[in-house]
VEXMAR-49542 format. One line per field, with one value per residue (C-alpha): residue number from 1; residue in three letters; x, y, z. Coordinates in Angstrom, 1 decimal. Layout:
! residues N
pos	(NUM/...)
code	(ALA/...)
px	(X/...)
py	(Y/...)
pz	(Z/...)
This chain:
! residues 550
pos	(1/2/3/4/5/6/7/8/9/10/11/12/13/14/15/16/17/18/19/20/21/22/23/24/25/26/27/28/29/30/31/32/33/34/35/36/37/38/39/40/41/42/43/44/45/46/47/48/49/50/51/52/53/54/55/56/57/58/59/60/61/62/63/64/65/66/67/68/69/70/71/72/73/74/75/76/77/78/79/80/81/82/83/84/85/86/87/88/89/90/91/92/93/94/95/96/97/98/99/100/101/102/103/104/105/106/107/108/109/110/111/112/113/114/115/116/117/118/119/120/121/122/123/124/125/126/127/128/129/130/131/132/133/134/135/136/137/138/139/140/141/142/143/144/145/146/147/148/149/150/151/152/153/154/155/156/157/158/159/160/161/162/163/164/165/166/167/168/169/170/171/172/173/174/175/176/177/178/179/180/181/182/183/184/185/186/187/188/189/190/191/192/193/194/195/196/197/198/199/200/201/202/203/204/205/206/207/208/209/210/211/212/213/214/215/216/217/218/219/220/221/222/223/224/225/226/227/228/229/230/231/232/233/234/235/236/237/238/239/240/241/242/243/244/245/246/247/248/249/250/251/252/253/254/255/256/257/258/259/260/261/262/263/264/265/266/267/268/269/270/271/272/273/274/275/276/277/278/279/280/281/282/283/284/285/286/287/288/289/290/291/292/293/294/295/296/297/298/299/300/301/302/303/304/305/306/307/308/309/310/311/312/313/314/315/316/317/318/319/320/321/322/323/324/325/326/327/328/329/330/331/332/333/334/335/336/337/338/339/340/341/342/343/344/345/346/347/348/349/350/351/352/353/354/355/356/357/358/359/360/361/362/363/364/365/366/367/368/369/370/371/372/373/374/375/376/377/378/379/380/381/382/383/384/385/386/387/388/389/390/391/392/393/394/395/396/397/398/399/400/401/402/403/404/405/406/407/408/409/410/411/412/413/414/415/416/417/418/419/420/421/422/423/424/425/426/427/428/429/430/431/432/433/434/435/436/437/438/439/440/441/442/443/444/445/446/447/448/449/450/451/452/453/454/455/456/457/458/459/460/461/462/463/464/465/466/467/468/469/470/471/472/473/474/475/476/477/478/479/480/481/482/483/484/485/486/487/488/489/490/491/492/493/494/495/496/497/498/499/500/501/502/503/504/505/506/507/508/509/510/511/512/513/514/515/516/517/518/519/520/521/522/523/524/525/526/527/528/529/530/531/532/533/534/535/536/537/538/539/540/541/542/543/544/545/546/547/548/549/550)
code	(UNK/UNK/UNK/UNK/UNK/UNK/UNK/UNK/UNK/UNK/UNK/UNK/UNK/UNK/UNK/UNK/UNK/UNK/UNK/UNK/UNK/UNK/UNK/UNK/UNK/UNK/UNK/UNK/UNK/UNK/UNK/UNK/UNK/UNK/UNK/UNK/UNK/UNK/UNK/UNK/UNK/UNK/UNK/UNK/UNK/UNK/UNK/UNK/UNK/UNK/UNK/UNK/UNK/UNK/UNK/UNK/UNK/UNK/UNK/UNK/UNK/UNK/UNK/UNK/UNK/UNK/UNK/UNK/UNK/UNK/UNK/UNK/UNK/UNK/UNK/UNK/UNK/UNK/UNK/UNK/UNK/UNK/UNK/UNK/UNK/UNK/UNK/UNK/UNK/UNK/UNK/UNK/UNK/UNK/UNK/UNK/UNK/UNK/UNK/UNK/UNK/UNK/UNK/UNK/UNK/UNK/UNK/UNK/UNK/UNK/UNK/UNK/UNK/UNK/UNK/UNK/UNK/UNK/UNK/UNK/UNK/UNK/UNK/UNK/UNK/UNK/UNK/UNK/UNK/UNK/UNK/UNK/UNK/UNK/UNK/UNK/UNK/UNK/UNK/UNK/UNK/UNK/UNK/UNK/UNK/UNK/UNK/UNK/UNK/UNK/UNK/UNK/UNK/UNK/UNK/UNK/UNK/UNK/UNK/UNK/UNK/UNK/UNK/UNK/UNK/UNK/UNK/UNK/UNK/UNK/UNK/UNK/UNK/UNK/UNK/UNK/UNK/UNK/UNK/UNK/UNK/UNK/UNK/UNK/UNK/UNK/UNK/UNK/UNK/UNK/UNK/UNK/UNK/UNK/UNK/UNK/UNK/UNK/UNK/UNK/UNK/UNK/UNK/UNK/UNK/UNK/UNK/UNK/UNK/UNK/UNK/UNK/UNK/UNK/UNK/UNK/UNK/UNK/UNK/UNK/UNK/UNK/UNK/UNK/UNK/UNK/UNK/UNK/UNK/UNK/UNK/UNK/UNK/UNK/UNK/UNK/UNK/UNK/UNK/UNK/UNK/UNK/UNK/UNK/UNK/UNK/UNK/UNK/UNK/UNK/UNK/UNK/UNK/UNK/UNK/UNK/UNK/UNK/UNK/UNK/UNK/UNK/UNK/UNK/UNK/UNK/UNK/UNK/UNK/UNK/UNK/UNK/UNK/UNK/UNK/UNK/UNK/UNK/UNK/UNK/UNK/UNK/UNK/UNK/UNK/UNK/UNK/UNK/UNK/UNK/UNK/UNK/UNK/UNK/UNK/UNK/UNK/UNK/UNK/UNK/UNK/UNK/UNK/UNK/UNK/UNK/UNK/UNK/UNK/UNK/UNK/UNK/UNK/UNK/UNK/UNK/UNK/UNK/UNK/UNK/UNK/UNK/UNK/UNK/UNK/UNK/UNK/UNK/UNK/UNK/UNK/UNK/UNK/UNK/UNK/UNK/UNK/UNK/UNK/UNK/UNK/UNK/UNK/UNK/UNK/UNK/UNK/UNK/UNK/UNK/UNK/UNK/UNK/UNK/UNK/UNK/UNK/UNK/UNK/UNK/UNK/UNK/UNK/UNK/UNK/UNK/UNK/UNK/UNK/UNK/UNK/UNK/UNK/UNK/UNK/UNK/UNK/UNK/UNK/UNK/UNK/UNK/UNK/UNK/UNK/UNK/UNK/UNK/UNK/UNK/UNK/UNK/UNK/UNK/UNK/UNK/UNK/UNK/UNK/UNK/UNK/UNK/UNK/UNK/UNK/UNK/UNK/UNK/UNK/UNK/UNK/UNK/UNK/UNK/UNK/UNK/UNK/UNK/UNK/UNK/UNK/UNK/UNK/UNK/UNK/UNK/UNK/UNK/UNK/UNK/UNK/UNK/UNK/UNK/UNK/UNK/UNK/UNK/UNK/UNK/UNK/UNK/UNK/UNK/UNK/UNK/UNK/UNK/UNK/UNK/UNK/UNK/UNK/UNK/UNK/UNK/UNK/UNK/UNK/UNK/UNK/UNK/UNK/UNK/UNK/UNK/UNK/UNK/UNK/UNK/UNK/UNK/UNK/UNK/UNK/UNK/UNK/UNK/UNK/UNK/UNK/UNK/UNK/UNK/UNK/UNK/UNK/UNK/UNK/UNK/UNK/UNK/UNK/UNK/UNK/UNK/UNK/UNK/UNK/UNK/UNK/UNK/UNK/UNK/UNK/UNK/UNK/UNK/UNK/UNK/UNK/UNK/UNK/UNK/UNK/UNK/UNK/UNK/UNK/UNK/UNK/UNK/UNK/UNK/UNK/UNK/UNK/UNK/UNK/UNK/UNK/UNK/UNK/UNK/UNK/UNK/UNK/UNK/UNK/UNK/UNK/UNK/UNK/UNK/UNK/UNK/UNK/UNK/UNK/UNK)
px	(85.6/87.7/87.7/89.9/91.7/92.3/94.7/95.6/97.7/97.8/101.2/103.8/101.4/101.0/98.8/98.2/95.7/95.6/93.0/93.7/92.6/89.9/92.0/95.2/97.1/100.7/102.4/106.0/108.6/111.3/111.0/109.5/108.7/104.9/103.1/101.5/100.5/98.4/96.8/96.0/94.6/92.1/91.4/89.4/87.2/85.9/85.3/88.7/89.4/92.0/93.7/95.5/98.5/98.0/98.1/101.0/100.8/99.4/97.2/95.4/92.4/93.1/90.8/90.6/88.2/87.4/85.2/83.9/81.5/79.1/76.3/76.7/76.7/72.8/73.6/70.0/68.6/71.4/71.3/67.6/67.7/70.3/68.4/71.3/71.2/71.8/74.5/76.2/79.2/79.5/81.6/83.0/85.0/86.8/87.8/90.0/90.3/93.3/91.3/90.9/87.3/86.4/83.4/82.5/80.2/78.5/77.7/78.0/75.5/77.4/77.2/78.4/81.6/79.0/77.3/80.8/81.9/79.1/79.2/83.1/82.5/80.4/83.2/86.5/88.5/91.8/94.1/96.8/99.0/96.1/93.7/96.5/96.4/92.7/93.0/93.7/90.3/87.5/84.5/86.8/87.2/83.4/82.8/84.8/83.0/79.6/81.0/82.4/79.3/77.0/75.1/74.3/70.6/70.5/72.5/70.3/67.1/68.6/69.6/66.5/64.8/67.8/66.7/63.1/64.2/66.4/64.1/61.5/64.0/64.6/60.9/60.1/63.1/61.6/58.0/59.0/60.7/57.9/55.4/57.3/57.3/53.8/52.9/55.3/53.7/49.9/48.7/50.2/48.8/45.1/45.3/46.2/43.8/41.1/42.2/41.7/38.3/37.0/37.3/35.2/36.9/35.6/37.4/36.2/35.6/38.6/38.2/34.3/35.5/37.8/35.7/33.0/35.4/36.3/32.7/32.3/35.2/34.4/30.5/29.7/31.8/30.3/26.7/27.3/28.6/25.4/23.2/25.4/25.0/21.2/20.5/22.7/20.5/17.1/16.7/18.7/17.6/19.2/19.0/20.2/17.0/15.1/17.2/17.6/13.7/13.3/16.0/13.8/10.7/12.3/13.7/10.8/8.9/11.4/12.2/10.0/11.7/15.1/16.7/19.4/17.0/15.1/18.4/19.5/16.2/16.5/19.8/18.9/15.8/17.7/20.2/17.3/15.6/19.2/19.7/16.2/17.0/20.3/18.7/16.2/18.9/21.0/18.0/17.5/21.1/21.2/18.0/19.4/23.1/23.2/26.7/26.7/29.7/28.6/29.1/32.3/33.8/32.5/34.5/37.6/37.5/36.9/39.6/42.0/41.7/42.2/45.5/46.6/46.1/47.8/50.7/51.2/50.7/53.1/50.1/49.5/46.1/42.7/43.1/46.6/45.2/42.7/45.2/47.2/44.2/43.9/47.4/47.0/43.9/46.1/48.8/46.2/44.7/48.1/49.0/46.0/46.9/50.2/50.4/48.5/50.5/53.6/52.7/51.9/55.4/57.0/54.8/56.0/59.6/59.4/58.1/61.2/63.5/62.4/62.4/65.6/67.3/65.9/67.4/70.7/71.0/70.3/72.9/75.3/74.5/75.2/78.6/79.9/79.3/81.5/84.7/86.2/86.2/87.4/90.2/91.2/91.0/93.4/95.7/96.2/96.1/99.1/100.9/101.2/102.3/105.2/104.0/103.5/103.2/100.7/97.6/94.2/91.7/88.6/87.1/83.6/82.3/79.2/78.3/75.3/73.4/74.7/74.3/76.5/75.0/75.9/79.5/82.7/84.7/88.4/90.7/93.7/96.8/100.2/103.0/105.1/105.2/104.3/103.1/99.4/97.2/97.2/95.2/96.4/97.2/99.7/101.4/101.5/104.5/104.0/104.7/102.8/99.7/100.1/100.0/97.2/95.4/95.9/94.7/91.5/90.9/91.5/88.7/86.6/86.9/84.3/82.1/81.8/81.0/83.7/84.5/88.1/90.3/93.8/96.5/99.4/102.8/100.9/103.8/106.2/108.5/107.7/110.1/110.9/108.5/106.2/105.8/104.8/102.4/100.8/100.6/98.7/96.4/95.9/95.6/92.7/91.2/91.2/89.2/86.3/87.9/89.8/92.8/95.5/98.3/101.6/104.5/108.3/108.9/109.5/107.6/104.3/105.1/105.6/102.1/99.9/97.8/99.1/102.2/102.5/105.9/105.7/109.1/109.9/110.8/113.4/114.1/112.2/112.4/110.0/110.3/106.9/105.8/104.7/103.2/104.0/102.0/105.2/105.3/106.3/110.1/109.7/108.5/111.4/114.0/112.1/111.2/115.4/116.3/113.9/116.0/119.4/119.7/119.8/122.2/120.5/123.0/121.7/120.9/118.7/117.0/116.4/115.0/112.8/111.7/110.9/108.9/106.7/106.1/105.6)
py	(-119.2/-116.7/-117.5/-114.3/-111.7/-108.6/-105.6/-102.3/-99.5/-100.3/-99.4/-101.7/-103.2/-102.0/-105.1/-108.4/-111.0/-114.6/-117.3/-119.1/-123.0/-124.6/-126.0/-125.0/-122.0/-120.9/-117.4/-117.1/-114.5/-112.4/-109.8/-106.5/-107.9/-107.3/-110.2/-107.9/-105.3/-108.2/-108.9/-105.1/-105.0/-108.0/-106.3/-103.5/-106.0/-106.6/-102.9/-101.9/-98.2/-96.5/-93.5/-92.1/-93.2/-96.4/-95.5/-96.8/-93.9/-90.9/-89.9/-93.4/-94.9/-97.8/-100.9/-104.0/-106.9/-110.3/-113.0/-115.2/-118.4/-118.2/-120.7/-122.9/-120.3/-119.3/-115.8/-114.9/-113.4/-111.3/-109.8/-109.7/-107.3/-105.1/-105.1/-106.3/-108.5/-112.3/-114.2/-117.3/-115.6/-112.5/-109.6/-107.0/-104.2/-101.3/-98.3/-95.5/-92.2/-89.8/-87.5/-89.8/-91.0/-94.7/-96.2/-99.9/-102.3/-105.6/-107.1/-103.5/-102.0/-99.2/-100.2/-98.9/-99.7/-101.1/-103.3/-104.5/-105.4/-107.4/-109.3/-109.9/-111.2/-114.3/-114.6/-114.4/-114.8/-113.2/-113.7/-111.2/-109.7/-107.6/-110.4/-112.3/-109.4/-109.3/-112.5/-111.0/-109.3/-110.8/-109.8/-111.8/-115.0/-115.0/-114.8/-117.9/-119.6/-119.0/-120.2/-123.5/-124.1/-123.0/-120.7/-117.9/-118.6/-118.5/-115.5/-114.1/-114.8/-113.3/-110.1/-109.4/-109.8/-107.7/-105.1/-104.9/-105.1/-101.9/-100.0/-101.0/-99.9/-96.4/-96.1/-96.6/-94.3/-91.7/-92.1/-92.1/-88.8/-87.3/-88.7/-87.2/-83.9/-83.9/-84.6/-81.7/-79.3/-80.7/-77.8/-75.1/-76.6/-76.9/-73.3/-72.4/-74.9/-73.1/-70.0/-70.4/-72.5/-70.0/-67.3/-69.3/-68.7/-68.9/-69.4/-66.2/-64.0/-61.9/-60.8/-59.9/-58.2/-55.9/-55.1/-54.2/-52.1/-50.1/-49.2/-48.3/-46.4/-44.0/-44.1/-40.0/-39.5/-42.5/-41.3/-37.6/-38.7/-41.1/-38.1/-35.8/-38.3/-38.7/-35.1/-34.4/-36.9/-36.2/-33.5/-30.6/-27.6/-28.8/-32.1/-34.7/-36.7/-33.6/-32.5/-35.9/-36.1/-32.8/-34.1/-37.4/-35.3/-33.1/-36.1/-38.2/-35.5/-36.0/-39.1/-40.1/-37.8/-39.8/-43.2/-41.1/-39.5/-42.4/-44.2/-41.2/-41.1/-44.8/-44.8/-41.1/-42.8/-46.1/-44.0/-42.0/-45.2/-46.5/-42.9/-43.3/-46.7/-45.6/-42.6/-44.9/-47.6/-44.5/-43.0/-46.7/-46.9/-43.3/-44.2/-47.6/-46.6/-46.3/-44.9/-47.3/-46.4/-49.3/-52.0/-50.1/-50.8/-54.5/-55.1/-53.4/-55.5/-58.7/-57.8/-57.2/-60.4/-62.1/-60.2/-60.8/-64.5/-64.6/-62.6/-64.9/-68.2/-66.7/-67.4/-65.0/-66.4/-67.6/-70.9/-70.8/-70.1/-73.2/-75.4/-74.6/-75.1/-78.6/-79.4/-78.4/-81.0/-83.5/-83.0/-83.0/-86.6/-87.9/-87.1/-88.6/-92.1/-91.8/-94.5/-96.8/-96.3/-96.6/-100.1/-101.3/-100.5/-102.1/-105.2/-105.2/-104.8/-107.6/-109.8/-108.8/-109.4/-112.9/-113.9/-112.2/-114.0/-117.6/-117.0/-115.7/-118.7/-121.1/-119.3/-119.4/-123.1/-123.9/-121.8/-123.5/-127.0/-126.6/-125.5/-128.9/-130.4/-126.9/-127.1/-130.6/-129.9/-127.0/-128.7/-131.6/-129.5/-127.4/-130.4/-131.4/-127.8/-128.1/-126.7/-130.3/-128.4/-126.0/-125.6/-124.1/-123.2/-121.3/-119.1/-117.8/-115.5/-113.9/-110.2/-107.8/-108.6/-106.8/-107.3/-110.4/-112.2/-112.8/-114.4/-112.9/-115.6/-115.6/-118.0/-118.7/-120.0/-121.3/-122.6/-124.0/-126.9/-126.0/-122.3/-122.0/-120.5/-116.9/-114.3/-114.3/-110.7/-111.5/-114.8/-115.5/-114.4/-113.7/-117.1/-118.7/-116.5/-117.3/-121.3/-120.8/-118.7/-121.3/-124.2/-122.0/-121.5/-125.2/-126.1/-123.0/-124.1/-127.1/-124.7/-121.7/-121.6/-119.6/-119.9/-118.5/-118.5/-116.3/-116.6/-114.1/-115.9/-117.8/-120.0/-117.3/-118.8/-122.5/-124.7/-128.1/-131.1/-128.6/-126.9/-130.1/-130.7/-127.3/-127.6/-130.8/-129.4/-126.6/-129.2/-130.8/-127.4/-126.9/-130.1/-127.9/-124.5/-122.4/-121.6/-119.2/-118.9/-116.4/-118.4/-118.2/-121.8/-124.6/-127.3/-125.1/-123.6/-127.3/-128.2/-126.0/-126.8/-123.6/-121.9/-118.2/-116.6/-112.9/-110.8/-107.1/-106.3/-103.2/-103.2/-99.7/-96.4/-97.6/-100.9/-103.0/-106.2/-108.9/-112.4/-115.7/-119.1/-121.5/-124.5/-128.0/-127.3/-123.7/-124.8/-127.2/-124.3/-121.7/-124.3/-125.3/-121.5/-121.5/-124.3/-123.4/-119.7/-118.1/-120.7/-124.1/-127.3/-130.3/-131.8/-128.6/-129.5/-133.0/-131.9/-129.8/-132.3/-134.8/-131.8/-131.7/-135.5/-136.4)
pz	(121.9/120.0/116.4/114.9/116.6/114.3/116.1/113.9/114.9/118.5/120.5/118.9/116.9/112.9/111.9/113.6/112.5/114.4/114.7/117.6/118.0/119.9/122.6/124.0/122.7/123.6/123.1/123.5/122.6/124.2/126.4/125.4/121.9/122.8/124.3/127.2/124.3/122.7/126.1/126.3/123.0/123.8/127.0/124.8/123.6/127.3/128.0/129.2/129.1/126.5/125.1/122.2/123.8/122.2/118.7/116.8/114.1/115.7/112.6/112.1/114.1/115.9/115.7/117.6/116.4/117.7/116.3/118.8/118.4/120.9/120.2/123.1/125.6/125.9/125.5/123.4/126.7/127.3/123.4/123.7/126.8/125.4/122.1/120.3/117.3/117.8/115.9/116.6/115.4/117.2/116.3/118.9/117.7/119.3/117.6/118.9/116.6/116.6/118.6/121.4/120.9/121.9/120.4/120.7/118.6/118.8/115.6/114.1/116.8/119.0/122.6/126.0/127.8/130.4/128.0/126.6/130.0/130.6/127.5/127.8/131.1/129.5/126.8/128.3/131.4/131.5/134.4/134.8/137.7/138.7/139.2/141.2/143.4/143.6/145.2/148.5/148.3/150.6/148.2/145.2/147.5/148.4/144.6/144.2/146.9/145.2/141.9/143.4/145.3/142.6/144.9/142.4/142.2/146.1/146.2/143.4/145.3/148.6/147.0/145.4/149.3/150.6/148.0/149.1/152.8/152.5/150.6/153.0/156.0/154.2/153.5/157.3/158.5/156.1/157.2/161.2/160.7/158.3/161.0/164.0/162.2/161.3/165.0/166.3/163.9/164.1/166.6/164.5/161.1/162.9/163.8/159.9/158.7/161.0/160.3/156.5/157.3/159.0/156.3/153.9/150.9/147.4/144.0/142.4/145.2/145.1/141.6/142.2/145.5/143.6/140.9/143.4/145.6/142.5/142.0/145.7/145.9/143.2/143.8/143.9/140.8/138.8/139.8/138.9/135.3/134.9/135.7/133.1/130.4/130.8/131.1/127.8/126.1/127.4/130.1/129.2/127.3/124.2/124.9/122.0/121.7/121.5/118.7/116.9/116.8/114.9/112.4/112.0/111.5/108.8/106.8/107.4/105.0/102.3/102.3/99.4/96.9/96.8/97.5/99.4/101.6/102.5/103.5/105.6/107.2/108.0/109.5/111.6/112.8/113.9/115.7/117.7/118.8/120.3/121.4/123.2/124.6/126.0/127.9/129.3/130.6/132.0/133.9/135.4/136.5/138.0/139.8/141.2/141.9/145.7/147.3/150.2/152.9/155.0/152.0/151.3/154.7/154.4/150.9/152.1/155.2/153.2/150.8/153.6/155.3/151.9/151.1/154.9/154.4/151.1/152.2/155.2/153.3/150.4/148.0/144.8/144.5/145.9/144.3/145.9/149.3/148.8/147.8/151.0/152.9/151.3/151.9/155.6/155.8/154.4/157.0/159.9/158.2/157.9/161.4/162.6/160.6/160.8/163.9/161.8/158.7/160.8/162.1/158.7/157.5/160.8/159.8/156.2/157.2/159.8/157.5/154.9/157.8/158.7/155.1/154.4/157.4/156.3/153.1/154.4/156.5/153.8/151.6/154.1/155.0/150.9/151.3/154.4/153.4/150.0/152.4/152.9/149.7/147.9/150.6/150.0/145.9/146.3/148.7/146.3/143.0/145.1/145.8/142.0/141.3/143.8/147.1/148.9/152.1/151.4/153.6/152.5/155.2/154.7/157.7/158.0/160.7/160.9/159.8/159.8/156.5/153.4/149.7/149.9/152.8/156.4/155.6/156.4/154.3/154.2/152.5/154.7/153.2/154.3/151.8/154.6/156.9/160.6/159.9/160.8/157.6/157.3/155.2/151.8/151.5/154.8/153.8/149.8/147.6/143.7/142.7/145.4/144.5/140.8/141.6/144.1/141.4/138.9/141.0/141.6/137.8/136.9/139.6/138.4/134.8/135.2/137.5/134.9/131.2/129.9/126.3/126.4/129.5/129.1/131.3/131.3/132.5/135.2/135.2/136.9/139.5/138.5/136.1/135.2/136.5/137.9/134.6/133.0/135.4/135.2/131.5/131.7/133.8/131.2/128.4/130.7/131.0/127.1/126.5/127.3/127.1/124.6/126.7/125.7/127.5/127.5/128.5/128.9/129.8/127.0/128.5/128.4/124.7/123.4/124.3/122.5/119.6/118.0/119.0/118.4/118.4/119.2/117.9/117.6/113.8/113.9/110.3/109.7/111.0/114.1/115.5/115.1/117.1/114.7/115.6/113.5/113.8/114.1/111.9/113.5/112.3/113.9/116.9/117.7/116.8/119.1/122.0/121.8/121.9/125.0/126.4/125.2/124.0/120.5/119.1/120.5/120.8/119.1/122.6/123.0/119.7/120.7/124.2/122.3/119.9/122.9/124.5/121.6/121.1/124.8)
């Protein structure tokens, strides 16, 4: 239940702080005093959107905070799933800054509006004119039927299978399209694969061929330069090795005269030995080198084939070509196994379809068997609310399975004798809608565990004895739920455990809405004003006292 409500800097409310009672709470006040403004602020606590237009003072932030007692509502799993701290006293806060930024908190932990909406759905049920209009919506009617018949577990089980079924159906369709494409392109893929397979590609082949080609294309030049280098070291008239040998012999004869001479001899002798080795290797390389035009052509042809295949397949490397070959092979294998895989997917879909039909039938049966009892209960309650000739019928025709099942449910209504029930959106007036919705809320109060139910002028269009019956129904609801009702009727205002009066204070430069918890004497005067105007007579005061007592 809502233990405390704090509103600061919202619309015409500068600051408001109330603590609703556990049972029935009534809120009254003049038109335009701010009753609906309070409701708008409460809506922020259950995830409604807001903007800076709601700020009473534009340079200050708006704060709306609600403290809820939630220990009886099994919400620990929700808090665990959303990674929120669980406390039996839950604090929800909305803040709207002057810049327009909105933030939401649950037990001081920032949350998204989606999380706030989910939590709000467990804590509060706000009946408004918008929801009255929603009564004409078939999905909303179906939700009411499921809540009444306690069909949520059956619906949840059905929806799990429906999700698997739709996923399997999409997978089958996607596979069929892919399979058809594979079969259509199989011959082309086979040609491409065989072309690459015939090429016998190797991972490092291209690099090796390109290096070999460079040698082969420059063969004459390379052989000439190898010969020149060898001759310069060992074969020419002034060969390097001959000259170095003379220098080595000269230093050898004087090496023992100085440490420096010895070091010079050793360095030169080492260089001479290295030069001789180089000369020998040059001789070997020169003798072994062959300029082979046939090998050159073979290498050029092989590289040309590789380049053509890379260009054809838009690959920039040998590994890319080999990857494409693997992919083509996989496509060919997939095309060959497509029929078997398709049969498997079809079998899985058929099994899910059978399961889905069974669950849909069970769900539909459970819904349908609730119709007579709900129709009778609604008819009886509407009679109590002054609609003695009202008739309610629930029709059900079958539709293609969707996330809600196979039932196309419509609540049909007639307020007048001799008139056949028609869809709600076609026949009910605003007042009739309100009473029908109230009757549904009354029935649902025993079916759905909602801590707080708020009615926004549910009593529109009724008066007298009907209002008394309606408030007695509210009192029965308040035995198990906290009920807050905004009302303009004295019969309803008199029955609240707490009576709040909303008024507009015009004493300052800017009007401000205020709320006051009325004492017993103040309640008598206020209810008398609701009966007889601003200056109530003694008889109006006496009537007010009687309403409060009875």
